[in-house]
Structure formats: C-alpha cells, structure tokens
N, C-alpha and C positions, 0 to 999 in steps of 0.2 A: 605445359598444359596437360591438364585431367583427359584422361584416356575416352571418358564419357564425350567429350565433346562433339567427336565424329556422329555420334547416335544422336545428337537434339533434333532433327528434323524425324525421327520415327520416334524419339521418347514425347515429343510433342504432340504427335498423331496417336500415339498410343494413351495420354493424357486425355484429350479429346475425344475419344473413343469410349474407354472407359467411364469418363465424368458423362458424357450424354446417354450412355446405360444405366449409368447408377441412376440417375435422374430421371428418366423414362420409368424406371422401375417404381420409383415414389409415386407416381401419375398413375399409373398401370393398377399399382395397389389400391390408391385412391378411388379411381373412378369403374372398376375391375375387378377388384378384388383377388389381383392376379399379383405374385404367385402364391399371396396368402392374405388373405382377409384381415382389414385392419380390428382393432379391437371394439370399434365403435360402429362397424359396419362401412360398407361404400358410403361416397356423396353424392348427393343429387348434383348433378351437371349444372342446372342453373342456380347454383349457390357459389357464395363467396370461396368454399373450400371446392368445390367442381369447378371454377375456373380457376383456381392454382393446379388442380388437377389436371387440367386440359393441359396448361401451360407447361407442365413438367412434362406429361407423355409427349406432348407434339414438340414442344421445344426440346428434349431430351436424344428425341430421334433426328432432329435437327441436326445438334452438336454432333450426337455420335458419325451420321455420315458425311458431315462436314456443309450442311447445307443455309447460305448466310448466313454463316458462323458469326460474323462481327455483329450485326444489331441485333441477332437471336439471343446471342451471349450476353450483350449490353441490359436487353430486357430483361434475362433471366438474373444476371447479376443486381439490379436493383430490386427484382421481387424478392430475391432472395433477404436482401440488404431490407426490407418493408416486412418480412417475414420474422428477422429476428428484432425491429425495432416493435411490431406488435405482438408477440408470443412469448420472445425470451426477455428482452430489456426489462419488462417491468418484473421478471420475478428476482431479477438480481443484476448489480452491477456487472458483472464479469461473466463470461462466455462457459467459465469452467465451473461456475456457482449455479448458472440459469439453464442449461443445455443448450443452450445455442450454440457452439462447435461448427456441427456439423451445416450449419446457416451460415457462420460468416465465413468457414472454408468453400462453400458453393460458391458464397457471392463473392469473394476475391479469385476463385478458379475460373469462373464467367469473367471477369473483370480482365483477367489476363487473356482470356482467349477472344474478347471482343479488340484489344487491341493489338494483338499477334495474331490473330485469323483461324483459320481453318487447318495450315499446312500442308503436308505431305499427304496422300494419301485421300484429301477431301474434294467432296463435287465442288464446292468453290474451285479450287486447283483446277480440275480438271476443264471446268468452265472456262476459264481465263485461258485456259491452254488452247481451246477450242477458238477463243478469241483471235489468240494469236496466228494458229494457223489458219485463219480463213481472212485475216488481215480488217479486222472490225475495229471498227474507228474509236468504242470507248475499252478499248484492251490496255491494259495498264501498264504507264510508262515504264513502269521500273520491270516490269517481267520484259518488255520490249527493249530494253538495254541490258538484262541478263543474256538473254538469248542471242 
C-alpha cells in the first residue's frame, strides 16, 4: 500500500481547509475588495454577483471550519456548476478553452466533500463526538459502532 494512505484523514482535512479558505477569498474580494479589489470594483450585496459573493464568503468559511459541511458543500457544488454553464460554457465547449477550469474544479471538490463530509478537525466531527458523549439520540450510528 502507498505510504500516504495513513495520512488520508489529515489530507482530507487539509483539502477542506484550503478549499474553504480559497473560496472565501473569492467572496471577500467580490464583497469587500479584500485582499485586492477586483478590476471592476466590488459588487452590490443585493445583486446576483453579490449573492454569489455572499455564498462564497460565508460558505467558504463554513467549509474551512467544517460546519454543516455536507449540505454547504452540496450547495456550493451546484453554485459552481451554474457558474460554469452561465459564464464559461457559452464561450467554448471545453474548460481549457473557456477559462472554466477553476469553476469545474471547485464544483467537483465541493461535490466530493458533500459525500465525504468534513472529516478530521471539523466542527461537524466535534459536534458528533459531543452527541456521542452525551448519549444524544441523534448521534450517528456509525460513530457509535466505531467507538
């Protein structure tokens, strides 16, 4: 077996944290002009792009800390699919020719997290452990069996 298999939980967490941070940066740039203002300036919050920026900022931060990872990642995956088909696909059939590669990568990375969950070092895992410790009836049966 390849030596990295033992690091799978940590690498999963690293992917989630970095992905969330980078995505939140897109939202911060659109809404707040941070760390560098976009070429066309910041967007209005109550616009289509403002809504996208809010999803990027808040959703990215939630992914980064691993809070409600599965539903948030599923929402963001769909958002990036819509972004690809609205903004990139009309400019060409392939992501390499229409500059849509980041949208496709975000879409499938979030889709992975929607199936895999937050993993190690996530608030989801912490909250699930707390449910187990307190004997909460909604604690995940799989975690109960594993402990």
